[in-house]
All heavy atoms as a GROMACS GRO file, in nm:
protein
  590
    1MET      N    1  -4.330   2.308  -4.580
    1MET     CA    2  -4.220   2.242  -4.516
    1MET      C    3  -4.129   2.349  -4.456
    1MET      O    4  -4.100   2.447  -4.521
    1MET     CB    5  -4.145   2.158  -4.620
    1MET     CG    6  -4.038   2.071  -4.561
    1MET     SD    7  -3.949   1.971  -4.684
    1MET     CE    8  -4.075   1.859  -4.736
    2ASP      N    9  -4.085   2.331  -4.334
    2ASP     CA   10  -3.995   2.423  -4.267
    2ASP      C   11  -3.866   2.434  -4.348
    2ASP      O   12  -3.805   2.334  -4.383
    2ASP     CB   13  -3.967   2.370  -4.126
    2ASP     CG   14  -3.866   2.453  -4.053
    2ASP    OD1   15  -3.904   2.558  -3.999
    2ASP    OD2   16  -3.748   2.413  -4.052
    3ALA      N   17  -3.823   2.558  -4.376
    3ALA     CA   18  -3.708   2.579  -4.464
    3ALA      C   19  -3.580   2.514  -4.410
    3ALA      O   20  -3.505   2.455  -4.487
    3ALA     CB   21  -3.686   2.728  -4.486
    4SER      N   22  -3.553   2.523  -4.280
    4SER     CA   23  -3.430   2.464  -4.226
    4SER      C   24  -3.436   2.312  -4.230
    4SER      O   25  -3.338   2.247  -4.263
    4SER     CB   26  -3.402   2.514  -4.085
    4SER     OG   27  -3.504   2.472  -3.996
    5GLY      N   28  -3.551   2.254  -4.198
    5GLY     CA   29  -3.567   2.109  -4.206
    5GLY      C   30  -3.557   2.062  -4.350
    5GLY      O   31  -3.499   1.956  -4.379
    6TYR      N   32  -3.612   2.141  -4.440
    6TYR     CA   33  -3.609   2.113  -4.584
    6TYR      C   34  -3.465   2.107  -4.634
    6TYR      O   35  -3.426   2.012  -4.701
    6TYR     CB   36  -3.686   2.227  -4.650
    6TYR     CG   37  -3.712   2.219  -4.797
    6TYR    CD1   38  -3.817   2.143  -4.845
    6TYR    CD2   39  -3.636   2.293  -4.886
    6TYR    CE1   40  -3.845   2.140  -4.980
    6TYR    CE2   41  -3.664   2.290  -5.021
    6TYR     CZ   42  -3.768   2.213  -5.068
    6TYR     OH   43  -3.795   2.210  -5.201
    7ARG      N   44  -3.383   2.205  -4.597
    7ARG     CA   45  -3.243   2.208  -4.638
    7ARG      C   46  -3.165   2.094  -4.575
    7ARG      O   47  -3.083   2.030  -4.641
    7ARG     CB   48  -3.179   2.343  -4.602
    7ARG     CG   49  -3.216   2.455  -4.698
    7ARG     CD   50  -3.134   2.580  -4.671
    7ARG     NE   51  -3.149   2.630  -4.536
    7ARG     CZ   52  -3.246   2.712  -4.496
    7ARG    NH1   53  -3.336   2.754  -4.582
    7ARG    NH2   54  -3.252   2.753  -4.371
    8ASP      N   55  -3.189   2.070  -4.446
    8ASP     CA   56  -3.118   1.963  -4.375
    8ASP      C   57  -3.150   1.827  -4.439
    8ASP      O   58  -3.060   1.748  -4.465
    8ASP     CB   59  -3.157   1.963  -4.227
    8ASP     CG   60  -3.079   1.863  -4.145
    8ASP    OD1   61  -2.964   1.829  -4.183
    8ASP    OD2   62  -3.132   1.817  -4.042
    9LEU      N   63  -3.276   1.802  -4.466
    9LEU     CA   64  -3.315   1.676  -4.529
    9LEU      C   65  -3.252   1.662  -4.667
    9LEU      O   66  -3.197   1.557  -4.701
    9LEU     CB   67  -3.467   1.664  -4.537
    9LEU     CG   68  -3.520   1.535  -4.597
    9LEU    CD1   69  -3.473   1.413  -4.519
    9LEU    CD2   70  -3.673   1.538  -4.602
   10ALA      N   71  -3.255   1.768  -4.746
   10ALA     CA   72  -3.195   1.765  -4.880
   10ALA      C   73  -3.045   1.737  -4.872
   10ALA      O   74  -2.992   1.656  -4.948
   10ALA     CB   75  -3.222   1.896  -4.953
   11ASP      N   76  -2.975   1.801  -4.779
   11ASP     CA   77  -2.831   1.778  -4.763
   11ASP      C   78  -2.802   1.633  -4.724
   11ASP      O   79  -2.709   1.572  -4.775
   11ASP     CB   80  -2.772   1.872  -4.658
   11ASP     CG   81  -2.764   2.016  -4.706
   11ASP    OD1   82  -2.773   2.040  -4.828
   11ASP    OD2   83  -2.750   2.105  -4.619
   12ARG      N   84  -2.882   1.580  -4.634
   12ARG     CA   85  -2.862   1.441  -4.592
   12ARG      C   86  -2.890   1.343  -4.706
   12ARG      O   87  -2.820   1.243  -4.721
   12ARG     CB   88  -2.949   1.410  -4.471
   12ARG     CG   89  -2.903   1.483  -4.345
   12ARG     CD   90  -3.002   1.462  -4.231
   12ARG     NE   91  -2.965   1.539  -4.114
   12ARG     CZ   92  -2.888   1.494  -4.016
   12ARG    NH1   93  -2.835   1.373  -4.023
   12ARG    NH2   94  -2.862   1.570  -3.912
   13LEU      N   95  -2.990   1.371  -4.786
   13LEU     CA   96  -3.020   1.285  -4.900
   13LEU      C   97  -2.909   1.292  -5.005
   13LEU      O   98  -2.874   1.190  -5.064
   13LEU     CB   99  -3.155   1.324  -4.960
   13LEU     CG  100  -3.276   1.291  -4.873
   13LEU    CD1  101  -3.400   1.363  -4.925
   13LEU    CD2  102  -3.299   1.141  -4.864
   14LYS      N  103  -2.852   1.410  -5.025
   14LYS     CA  104  -2.741   1.424  -5.120
   14LYS      C  105  -2.621   1.342  -5.075
   14LYS      O  106  -2.546   1.290  -5.158
   14LYS     CB  107  -2.702   1.571  -5.134
   14LYS     CG  108  -2.800   1.651  -5.215
   14LYS     CD  109  -2.760   1.798  -5.220
   14LYS     CE  110  -2.868   1.880  -5.286
   14LYS     NZ  111  -2.837   2.024  -5.278
   15ALA      N  112  -2.600   1.329  -4.943
   15ALA     CA  113  -2.490   1.249  -4.891
   15ALA      C  114  -2.504   1.102  -4.928
   15ALA      O  115  -2.405   1.028  -4.930
   15ALA     CB  116  -2.480   1.265  -4.739
   16TYR      N  117  -2.624   1.058  -4.959
   16TYR     CA  118  -2.649   0.921  -5.006
   16TYR      C  119  -2.635   0.910  -5.158
   16TYR      O  120  -2.660   0.804  -5.215
   16TYR     CB  121  -2.788   0.874  -4.964
   16TYR     CG  122  -2.799   0.841  -4.818
   16TYR    CD1  123  -2.853   0.933  -4.728
   16TYR    CD2  124  -2.756   0.719  -4.768
   16TYR    CE1  125  -2.863   0.904  -4.594
   16TYR    CE2  126  -2.765   0.688  -4.634
   16TYR     CZ  127  -2.819   0.782  -4.547
   16TYR     OH  128  -2.828   0.752  -4.414
   17GLY      N  129  -2.599   1.020  -5.222
   17GLY     CA  130  -2.582   1.018  -5.367
   17GLY      C  131  -2.712   1.037  -5.443
   17GLY      O  132  -2.717   1.015  -5.564
   18LEU      N  133  -2.815   1.079  -5.375
   18LEU     CA  134  -2.945   1.098  -5.439
   18LEU      C  135  -2.955   1.237  -5.501
   18LEU      O  136  -2.895   1.333  -5.452
   18LEU     CB  137  -3.058   1.078  -5.337
   18LEU     CG  138  -3.066   0.936  -5.281
   18LEU    CD1  139  -3.158   0.931  -5.161
   18LEU    CD2  140  -3.110   0.838  -5.388
   19SER      N  141  -3.029   1.247  -5.607
   19SER     CA  142  -3.054   1.374  -5.677
   19SER      C  143  -3.177   1.440  -5.617
   19SER      O  144  -3.279   1.374  -5.597
   19SER     CB  145  -3.076   1.342  -5.825
   19SER     OG  146  -3.129   1.452  -5.892
   20ILE      N  147  -3.169   1.570  -5.588
   20ILE     CA  148  -3.278   1.643  -5.524
   20ILE      C  149  -3.321   1.759  -5.612
   20ILE      O  150  -3.238   1.837  -5.657
   20ILE     CB  151  -3.234   1.702  -5.388
   20ILE    CG1  152  -3.160   1.601  -5.303
   20ILE    CG2  153  -3.352   1.762  -5.314
   20ILE    CD1  154  -3.236   1.480  -5.265
   21VAL      N  155  -3.452   1.772  -5.631
   21VAL     CA  156  -3.509   1.887  -5.700
   21VAL      C  157  -3.624   1.938  -5.615
   21VAL      O  158  -3.715   1.862  -5.580
   21VAL     CB  159  -3.560   1.849  -5.842
   21VAL    CG1  160  -3.630   1.968  -5.906
   21VAL    CG2  161  -3.447   1.799  -5.928
   22ALA      N  162  -3.620   2.067  -5.580
   22ALA     CA  163  -3.730   2.127  -5.504
   22ALA      C  164  -3.844   2.158  -5.600
   22ALA      O  165  -3.823   2.217  -5.706
   22ALA     CB  166  -3.684   2.254  -5.435
   23LYS      N  167  -3.964   2.115  -5.563
   23LYS     CA  168  -4.086   2.141  -5.640
   23LYS      C  169  -4.188   2.204  -5.547
   23LYS      O  170  -4.267   2.134  -5.486
   23LYS     CB  171  -4.144   2.010  -5.696
   23LYS     CG  172  -4.075   1.957  -5.818
   23LYS     CD  173  -4.140   1.829  -5.868
   23LYS     CE  174  -4.285   1.851  -5.902
   23LYS     NZ  175  -4.350   1.730  -5.954
   24GLY      N  176  -4.182   2.336  -5.534
   24GLY     CA  177  -4.272   2.404  -5.441
   24GLY      C  178  -4.245   2.358  -5.299
   24GLY      O  179  -4.135   2.369  -5.250
   25ALA      N  180  -4.347   2.302  -5.236
   25ALA     CA  181  -4.335   2.254  -5.098
   25ALA      C  182  -4.298   2.106  -5.093
   25ALA      O  183  -4.318   2.040  -4.991
   25ALA     CB  184  -4.466   2.278  -5.024
   26GLN      N  185  -4.244   2.053  -5.201
   26GLN     CA  186  -4.206   1.911  -5.206
   26GLN      C  187  -4.062   1.897  -5.253
   26GLN      O  188  -4.007   1.986  -5.316
   26GLN     CB  189  -4.295   1.834  -5.303
   26GLN     CG  190  -4.439   1.828  -5.263
   26GLN     CD  191  -4.521   1.746  -5.362
   26GLN    OE1  192  -4.486   1.736  -5.479
   26GLN    NE2  193  -4.630   1.690  -5.315
   27LEU      N  194  -4.004   1.782  -5.221
   27LEU     CA  195  -3.874   1.745  -5.275
   27LEU      C  196  -3.894   1.626  -5.367
   27LEU      O  197  -3.961   1.530  -5.331
   27LEU     CB  198  -3.778   1.703  -5.163
   27LEU     CG  199  -3.722   1.809  -5.071
   27LEU    CD1  200  -3.633   1.744  -4.965
   27LEU    CD2  201  -3.644   1.913  -5.148
   28ARG      N  202  -3.836   1.634  -5.486
   28ARG     CA  203  -3.836   1.520  -5.577
   28ARG      C  204  -3.699   1.458  -5.562
   28ARG      O  205  -3.596   1.520  -5.590
   28ARG     CB  206  -3.857   1.566  -5.721
   28ARG     CG  207  -3.867   1.450  -5.818
   28ARG     CD  208  -3.894   1.502  -5.960
   28ARG     NE  209  -3.920   1.394  -6.051
   28ARG     CZ  210  -3.826   1.322  -6.110
   28ARG    NH1  211  -3.699   1.346  -6.086
   28ARG    NH2  212  -3.859   1.224  -6.194
   29VAL      N  213  -3.697   1.334  -5.514
   29VAL     CA  214  -3.572   1.266  -5.481
   29VAL      C  215  -3.556   1.147  -5.576
   29VAL      O  216  -3.649   1.068  -5.592
   29VAL     CB  217  -3.574   1.217  -5.335
   29VAL    CG1  218  -3.441   1.154  -5.297
   29VAL    CG2  219  -3.608   1.332  -5.240
   30ALA      N  220  -3.440   1.136  -5.639
   30ALA     CA  221  -3.417   1.029  -5.735
   30ALA      C  222  -3.280   0.966  -5.716
   30ALA      O  223  -3.185   1.033  -5.676
   30ALA     CB  224  -3.429   1.084  -5.877
   31ASN      N  225  -3.273   0.839  -5.748
   31ASN     CA  226  -3.145   0.770  -5.754
   31ASN      C  227  -3.097   0.785  -5.897
   31ASN      O  228  -3.161   0.733  -5.989
   31ASN     CB  229  -3.162   0.622  -5.717
   31ASN     CG  230  -3.030   0.550  -5.711
   31ASN    OD1  231  -2.937   0.584  -5.783
   31ASN    ND2  232  -3.022   0.450  -5.625
   32PRO      N  233  -2.986   0.854  -5.920
   32PRO     CA  234  -2.942   0.879  -6.056
   32PRO      C  235  -2.904   0.752  -6.132
   32PRO      O  236  -2.891   0.755  -6.253
   32PRO     CB  237  -2.822   0.973  -6.040
   32PRO     CG  238  -2.786   0.971  -5.898
   32PRO     CD  239  -2.902   0.919  -5.820
   33LEU      N  240  -2.890   0.640  -6.063
   33LEU     CA  241  -2.854   0.514  -6.129
   33LEU      C  242  -2.976   0.438  -6.180
   33LEU      O  243  -2.961   0.337  -6.248
   33LEU     CB  244  -2.773   0.426  -6.034
   33LEU     CG  245  -2.640   0.485  -5.989
   33LEU    CD1  246  -2.571   0.393  -5.890
   33LEU    CD2  247  -2.551   0.513  -6.108
   34GLY      N  248  -3.096   0.484  -6.145
   34GLY     CA  249  -3.217   0.416  -6.189
   34GLY      C  250  -3.328   0.516  -6.212
   34GLY      O  251  -3.378   0.576  -6.118
   35THR      N  252  -3.368   0.534  -6.336
   35THR     CA  253  -3.468   0.636  -6.369
   35THR      C  254  -3.604   0.610  -6.304
   35THR      O  255  -3.682   0.702  -6.288
   35THR     CB  256  -3.486   0.649  -6.521
   35THR    OG1  257  -3.524   0.522  -6.573
   35THR    CG2  258  -3.357   0.696  -6.587
   36ASP      N  259  -3.632   0.486  -6.267
   36ASP     CA  260  -3.760   0.454  -6.202
   36ASP      C  261  -3.754   0.471  -6.051
   36ASP      O  262  -3.857   0.458  -5.985
   36ASP     CB  263  -3.802   0.311  -6.235
   36ASP     CG  264  -3.840   0.294  -6.382
   36ASP    OD1  265  -3.877   0.395  -6.446
   36ASP    OD2  266  -3.831   0.180  -6.432
   37LEU      N  267  -3.638   0.495  -5.998
   37LEU     CA  268  -3.622   0.509  -5.853
   37LEU      C  269  -3.637   0.655  -5.813
   37LEU      O  270  -3.539   0.728  -5.794
   37LEU     CB  271  -3.486   0.453  -5.809
   37LEU     CG  272  -3.466   0.305  -5.836
   37LEU    CD1  273  -3.323   0.265  -5.807
   37LEU    CD2  274  -3.564   0.221  -5.755
   38VAL      N  275  -3.762   0.701  -5.803
   38VAL     CA  276  -3.795   0.840  -5.775
   38VAL      C  277  -3.907   0.845  -5.672
   38VAL      O  278  -3.998   0.763  -5.673
   38VAL     CB  279  -3.842   0.912  -5.903
   38VAL    CG1  280  -3.884   1.054  -5.874
   38VAL    CG2  281  -3.736   0.907  -6.010
   39GLU      N  282  -3.899   0.943  -5.584
   39GLU     CA  283  -4.006   0.963  -5.485
   39GLU      C  284  -4.021   1.112  -5.460
   39GLU      O  285  -3.922   1.186  -5.458
   39GLU     CB  286  -3.971   0.892  -5.355
   39GLU     CG  287  -4.086   0.881  -5.258
   39GLU     CD  288  -4.201   0.799  -5.313
   39GLU    OE1  289  -4.189   0.678  -5.323
   39GLU    OE2  290  -4.306   0.860  -5.343
   40GLU      N  291  -4.144   1.157  -5.445
   40GLU     CA  292  -4.171   1.295  -5.406
   40GLU      C  293  -4.217   1.294  -5.262
   40GLU      O  294  -4.304   1.214  -5.225
   40GLU     CB  295  -4.277   1.356  -5.496
   40GLU     CG  296  -4.225   1.381  -5.637
   40GLU     CD  297  -4.321   1.458  -5.724
   40GLU    OE1  298  -4.424   1.505  -5.674
   40GLU    OE2  299  -4.291   1.471  -5.844
   41ILE      N  300  -4.156   1.381  -5.182
   41ILE     CA  301  -4.192   1.387  -5.041
   41ILE      C  302  -4.231   1.528  -5.002
   41ILE      O  303  -4.189   1.626  -5.064
   41ILE     CB  304  -4.078   1.335  -4.951
   41ILE    CG1  305  -3.952   1.418  -4.970
   41ILE    CG2  306  -4.050   1.189  -4.978
   41ILE    CD1  307  -3.845   1.388  -4.869
   42ALA      N  308  -4.313   1.535  -4.898
   42ALA     CA  309  -4.359   1.664  -4.846
   42ALA      C  310  -4.376   1.650  -4.695
   42ALA      O  311  -4.370   1.540  -4.640
   42ALA     CB  312  -4.491   1.702  -4.911
   43SER      N  313  -4.399   1.761  -4.631
   43SER     CA  314  -4.426   1.762  -4.488
   43SER      C  315  -4.577   1.775  -4.469
   43SER      O  316  -4.641   1.862  -4.527
   43SER     CB  317  -4.354   1.879  -4.422
   43SER     OG  318  -4.379   1.880  -4.284
   44LYS      N  319  -4.631   1.686  -4.387
   44LYS     CA  320  -4.775   1.686  -4.361
   44LYS      C  321  -4.799   1.650  -4.215
   44LYS      O  322  -4.762   1.541  -4.172
   44LYS     CB  323  -4.844   1.584  -4.452
   44LYS     CG  324  -4.993   1.578  -4.436
   44LYS     CD  325  -5.054   1.477  -4.534
   44LYS     CE  326  -5.203   1.469  -4.515
   44LYS     NZ  327  -5.262   1.366  -4.604
   45GLY      N  328  -4.858   1.744  -4.143
   45GLY     CA  329  -4.887   1.718  -4.002
   45GLY      C  330  -4.765   1.685  -3.919
   45GLY      O  331  -4.772   1.601  -3.830
   46GLY      N  332  -4.653   1.750  -3.948
   46GLY     CA  333  -4.532   1.726  -3.869
   46GLY      C  334  -4.456   1.602  -3.910
   46GLY      O  335  -4.363   1.560  -3.841
   47ARG      N  336  -4.495   1.538  -4.018
   47ARG     CA  337  -4.428   1.418  -4.066
   47ARG      C  338  -4.390   1.433  -4.212
   47ARG      O  339  -4.455   1.506  -4.287
   47ARG     CB  340  -4.519   1.297  -4.049
   47ARG     CG  341  -4.563   1.281  -3.903
   47ARG     CD  342  -4.622   1.148  -3.870
   47ARG     NE  343  -4.542   1.032  -3.896
   47ARG     CZ  344  -4.445   0.984  -3.818
   47ARG    NH1  345  -4.413   1.049  -3.708
   47ARG    NH2  346  -4.380   0.876  -3.849
   48TYR      N  347  -4.286   1.365  -4.252
   48TYR     CA  348  -4.248   1.360  -4.393
   48TYR      C  349  -4.322   1.243  -4.455
   48TYR      O  350  -4.317   1.131  -4.403
   48TYR     CB  351  -4.096   1.341  -4.408
   48TYR     CG  352  -4.017   1.461  -4.366
   48TYR    CD1  353  -3.942   1.460  -4.249
   48TYR    CD2  354  -4.016   1.577  -4.443
   48TYR    CE1  355  -3.868   1.569  -4.210
   48TYR    CE2  356  -3.942   1.688  -4.404
   48TYR     CZ  357  -3.869   1.683  -4.288
   48TYR     OH  358  -3.796   1.793  -4.249
   49VAL      N  359  -4.390   1.268  -4.565
   49VAL     CA  360  -4.468   1.163  -4.632
   49VAL      C  361  -4.437   1.162  -4.782
   49VAL      O  362  -4.401   1.264  -4.839
   49VAL     CB  363  -4.620   1.180  -4.610
   49VAL    CG1  364  -4.658   1.167  -4.464
   49VAL    CG2  365  -4.669   1.313  -4.664
   50THR      N  366  -4.455   1.046  -4.843
   50THR     CA  367  -4.438   1.035  -4.987
   50THR      C  368  -4.566   1.079  -5.055
   50THR      O  369  -4.670   1.097  -4.991
   50THR     CB  370  -4.409   0.889  -5.028
   50THR    OG1  371  -4.526   0.811  -5.006
   50THR    CG2  372  -4.290   0.832  -4.954
   51ALA      N  373  -4.560   1.094  -5.186
   51ALA     CA  374  -4.679   1.130  -5.264
   51ALA      C  375  -4.787   1.023  -5.251
   51ALA      O  376  -4.905   1.051  -5.272
   51ALA     CB  377  -4.641   1.150  -5.410
   52TRP      N  378  -4.748   0.902  -5.217
   52TRP     CA  379  -4.843   0.790  -5.198
   52TRP      C  380  -4.899   0.786  -5.057
   52TRP      O  381  -4.980   0.700  -5.025
   52TRP     CB  382  -4.774   0.657  -5.228
   52TRP     CG  383  -4.728   0.648  -5.369
   52TRP    CD1  384  -4.603   0.676  -5.418
   52TRP    CD2  385  -4.806   0.610  -5.482
   52TRP    NE1  386  -4.599   0.658  -5.553
   52TRP    CE2  387  -4.722   0.616  -5.595
   52TRP    CE3  388  -4.939   0.570  -5.499
   52TRP    CZ2  389  -4.767   0.586  -5.723
   52TRP    CZ3  390  -4.981   0.540  -5.627
   52TRP    CH2  391  -4.897   0.547  -5.736
   53GLY      N  392  -4.852   0.877  -4.970
   53GLY     CA  393  -4.902   0.882  -4.833
   53GLY      C  394  -4.822   0.799  -4.735
   53GLY      O  395  -4.857   0.788  -4.618
   54TYR      N  396  -4.712   0.740  -4.779
   54TYR     CA  397  -4.627   0.659  -4.692
   54TYR      C  398  -4.547   0.751  -4.600
   54TYR      O  399  -4.479   0.842  -4.648
   54TYR     CB  400  -4.533   0.574  -4.777
   54TYR     CG  401  -4.439   0.485  -4.700
   54TYR    CD1  402  -4.484   0.366  -4.645
   54TYR    CD2  403  -4.306   0.521  -4.682
   54TYR    CE1  404  -4.398   0.284  -4.575
   54TYR    CE2  405  -4.219   0.440  -4.611
   54TYR     CZ  406  -4.265   0.322  -4.558
   54TYR     OH  407  -4.180   0.242  -4.487
   55GLU      N  408  -4.555   0.730  -4.469
   55GLU     CA  409  -4.483   0.813  -4.373
   55GLU      C  410  -4.338   0.768  -4.361
   55GLU      O  411  -4.312   0.651  -4.334
   55GLU     CB  412  -4.551   0.808  -4.237
   55GLU     CG  413  -4.688   0.871  -4.237
   55GLU     CD  414  -4.753   0.876  -4.100
   55GLU    OE1  415  -4.689   0.836  -4.000
   55GLU    OE2  416  -4.868   0.919  -4.093
   56LEU      N  417  -4.247   0.863  -4.382
   56LEU     CA  418  -4.103   0.833  -4.376
   56LEU      C  419  -4.041   0.868  -4.242
   56LEU      O  420  -3.941   0.809  -4.204
   56LEU     CB  421  -4.029   0.909  -4.485
   56LEU     CG  422  -4.062   0.868  -4.628
   56LEU    CD1  423  -4.004   0.968  -4.726
   56LEU    CD2  424  -4.008   0.729  -4.655
   57GLY      N  425  -4.095   0.967  -4.173
   57GLY     CA  426  -4.038   1.009  -4.046
   57GLY      C  427  -4.096   1.140  -4.000
   57GLY      O  428  -4.178   1.201  -4.068
   58GLU      N  429  -4.053   1.180  -3.882
   58GLU     CA  430  -4.102   1.304  -3.822
   58GLU      C  431  -4.010   1.420  -3.855
   58GLU      O  432  -3.890   1.403  -3.870
   58GLU     CB  433  -4.108   1.290  -3.670
   58GLU     CG  434  -4.205   1.185  -3.622
   58GLU     CD  435  -4.206   1.175  -3.471
   58GLU    OE1  436  -4.151   1.263  -3.403
   58GLU    OE2  437  -4.264   1.077  -3.423
   59ARG      N  438  -4.069   1.540  -3.864
   59ARG     CA  439  -3.987   1.660  -3.875
   59ARG      C  440  -3.903   1.668  -3.749
   59ARG      O  441  -3.949   1.640  -3.640
   59ARG     CB  442  -4.074   1.783  -3.891
   59ARG     CG  443  -4.135   1.787  -4.030
   59ARG     CD  444  -4.229   1.902  -4.052
   59ARG     NE  445  -4.165   2.029  -4.022
   59ARG     CZ  446  -4.233   2.140  -3.998
   59ARG    NH1  447  -4.365   2.141  -4.003
   59ARG    NH2  448  -4.170   2.251  -3.973
   60GLY      N  449  -3.778   1.702  -3.765
   60GLY     CA  450  -3.684   1.702  -3.653
   60GLY      C  451  -3.596   1.578  -3.655
   60GLY      O  452  -3.493   1.574  -3.590
   61ASP      N  453  -3.637   1.475  -3.728
   61ASP     CA  454  -3.557   1.353  -3.744
   61ASP      C  455  -3.519   1.337  -3.891
   61ASP      O  456  -3.549   1.237  -3.955
   61ASP     CB  457  -3.633   1.230  -3.694
   61ASP     CG  458  -3.550   1.102  -3.704
   61ASP    OD1  459  -3.426   1.112  -3.710
   61ASP    OD2  460  -3.609   0.993  -3.709
   62GLU      N  461  -3.454   1.440  -3.945
   62GLU     CA  462  -3.416   1.437  -4.086
   62GLU      C  463  -3.315   1.326  -4.116
   62GLU      O  464  -3.317   1.268  -4.224
   62GLU     CB  465  -3.362   1.574  -4.129
   62GLU     CG  466  -3.469   1.679  -4.149
   62GLU     CD  467  -3.532   1.732  -4.021
   62GLU    OE1  468  -3.471   1.720  -3.914
   62GLU    OE2  469  -3.644   1.784  -4.030
   63GLY      N  470  -3.229   1.294  -4.019
   63GLY     CA  471  -3.132   1.186  -4.039
   63GLY      C  472  -3.199   1.052  -4.059
   63GLY      O  473  -3.167   0.978  -4.152
   64GLY      N  474  -3.295   1.020  -3.973
   64GLY     CA  475  -3.369   0.894  -3.986
   64GLY      C  476  -3.455   0.891  -4.110
   64GLY      O  477  -3.466   0.788  -4.178
   65THR      N  478  -3.514   1.005  -4.143
   65THR     CA  479  -3.598   1.014  -4.263
   65THR      C  480  -3.513   0.991  -4.387
   65THR      O  481  -3.553   0.916  -4.477
   65THR     CB  482  -3.667   1.151  -4.269
   65THR    OG1  483  -3.748   1.168  -4.152
   65THR    CG2  484  -3.754   1.165  -4.393
   66ALA      N  485  -3.397   1.054  -4.394
   66ALA     CA  486  -3.307   1.037  -4.509
   66ALA      C  487  -3.262   0.892  -4.520
   66ALA      O  488  -3.258   0.837  -4.631
   66ALA     CB  489  -3.187   1.130  -4.496
   67LEU      N  490  -3.231   0.829  -4.410
   67LEU     CA  491  -3.189   0.689  -4.410
   67LEU      C  492  -3.298   0.598  -4.467
   67LEU      O  493  -3.270   0.514  -4.553
   67LEU     CB  494  -3.150   0.644  -4.270
   67LEU     CG  495  -3.112   0.497  -4.254
   67LEU    CD1  496  -2.986   0.466  -4.334
   67LEU    CD2  497  -3.093   0.464  -4.108
   68ARG      N  498  -3.422   0.616  -4.423
   68ARG     CA  499  -3.533   0.534  -4.472
   68ARG      C  500  -3.557   0.556  -4.622
   68ARG      O  501  -3.577   0.462  -4.697
   68ARG     CB  502  -3.659   0.562  -4.391
   68ARG     CG  503  -3.656   0.494  -4.255
   68ARG     CD  504  -3.786   0.514  -4.178
   68ARG     NE  505  -3.796   0.644  -4.117
   68ARG     CZ  506  -3.731   0.684  -4.010
   68ARG    NH1  507  -3.647   0.602  -3.949
   68ARG    NH2  508  -3.747   0.804  -3.960
   69LEU      N  509  -3.554   0.682  -4.665
   69LEU     CA  510  -3.577   0.711  -4.806
   69LEU      C  511  -3.462   0.658  -4.892
   69LEU      O  512  -3.484   0.603  -4.999
   69LEU     CB  513  -3.597   0.861  -4.829
   69LEU     CG  514  -3.635   0.902  -4.970
   69LEU    CD1  515  -3.758   0.826  -5.019
   69LEU    CD2  516  -3.660   1.051  -4.976
   70ALA      N  517  -3.338   0.672  -4.845
   70ALA     CA  518  -3.224   0.619  -4.919
   70ALA      C  519  -3.238   0.468  -4.934
   70ALA      O  520  -3.212   0.413  -5.042
   70ALA     CB  521  -3.095   0.655  -4.847
   71PHE      N  522  -3.282   0.400  -4.831
   71PHE     CA  523  -3.303   0.255  -4.838
   71PHE      C  524  -3.408   0.221  -4.944
   71PHE      O  525  -3.388   0.133  -5.026
   71PHE     CB  526  -3.346   0.202  -4.700
   71PHE     CG  527  -3.380   0.056  -4.703
   71PHE    CD1  528  -3.280  -0.039  -4.700
   71PHE    CD2  529  -3.512   0.015  -4.708
   71PHE    CE1  530  -3.311  -0.175  -4.703
   71PHE    CE2  531  -3.544  -0.119  -4.711
   71PHE     CZ  532  -3.444  -0.216  -4.708
   72LEU      N  533  -3.519   0.294  -4.941
   72LEU     CA  534  -3.626   0.269  -5.038
   72LEU      C  535  -3.580   0.292  -5.182
   72LEU      O  536  -3.628   0.224  -5.275
   72LEU     CB  537  -3.748   0.358  -5.009
   72LEU     CG  538  -3.826   0.325  -4.883
   72LEU    CD1  539  -3.932   0.431  -4.858
   72LEU    CD2  540  -3.890   0.189  -4.896
   73LEU      N  541  -3.488   0.386  -5.201
   73LEU     CA  542  -3.441   0.419  -5.336
   73LEU      C  543  -3.312   0.346  -5.373
   73LEU      O  544  -3.252   0.374  -5.477
   73LEU     CB  545  -3.423   0.570  -5.350
   73LEU     CG  546  -3.552   0.652  -5.341
   73LEU    CD1  547  -3.521   0.801  -5.349
   73LEU    CD2  548  -3.650   0.612  -5.449
   74GLY      N  549  -3.269   0.254  -5.288
   74GLY     CA  550  -3.152   0.172  -5.321
   74GLY      C  551  -3.020   0.244  -5.313
   74GLY      O  552  -2.926   0.210  -5.385
   75ALA      N  553  -3.008   0.344  -5.227
   75ALA     CA  554  -2.885   0.421  -5.212
   75ALA      C  555  -2.819   0.390  -5.078
   75ALA      O  556  -2.882   0.336  -4.989
   75ALA     CB  557  -2.915   0.570  -5.222
   76CYS      N  558  -2.692   0.424  -5.067
   76CYS     CA  559  -2.622   0.406  -4.941
   76CYS      C  560  -2.525   0.522  -4.920
   76CYS      O  561  -2.500   0.598  -5.013
   76CYS     CB  562  -2.552   0.272  -4.937
   76CYS     SG  563  -2.429   0.246  -5.062
   77PRO      N  564  -2.469   0.538  -4.799
   77PRO     CA  565  -2.380   0.651  -4.772
   77PRO      C  566  -2.268   0.662  -4.875
   77PRO      O  567  -2.213   0.561  -4.919
   77PRO     CB  568  -2.325   0.621  -4.634
   77PRO     CG  569  -2.428   0.535  -4.570
   77PRO     CD  570  -2.486   0.453  -4.684
   78GLY      N  571  -2.237   0.782  -4.914
   78GLY     CA  572  -2.131   0.806  -5.010
   78GLY      C  573  -2.176   0.791  -5.155
   78GLY      O  574  -2.098   0.812  -5.246
   79GLY      N  575  -2.300   0.753  -5.174
   79GLY     CA  576  -2.353   0.741  -5.309
   79GLY      C  577  -2.323   0.611  -5.378
   79GLY      O  578  -2.365   0.589  -5.490
   80ALA      N  579  -2.252   0.519  -5.312
   80ALA     CA  580  -2.224   0.389  -5.376
   80ALA      C  581  -2.347   0.300  -5.366
   80ALA      O  582  -2.411   0.293  -5.264
   80ALA     CB  583  -2.106   0.323  -5.306
   81VAL      N  584  -2.382   0.236  -5.474
   81VAL     CA  585  -2.499   0.146  -5.476
   81VAL      C  586  -2.451   0.005  -5.496
   81VAL      O  587  -2.359  -0.024  -5.565
   81VAL     CB  588  -2.597   0.187  -5.588
   81VAL    CG1  589  -2.714   0.092  -5.593
   81VAL    CG2  590  -2.645   0.326  -5.565
   0.00000   0.00000   0.00000
């Protein structure tokens, strides 16, 4: 994963109140209000994908990718759920 895109995506996800842990070339993203609300994402072929292969967005569109992942994990801007 491109380091600048990686940092940008992590920062945007944190703005939704999500917890981020870097695991090698992946991000482990969790909603701290629900222990089952966790997703691991990576960059594959210019796209951000989940561990299940679900495509979240394109590299370069970290804002849209963060929005989609926040929705899937039940988060909203400012961290309020």
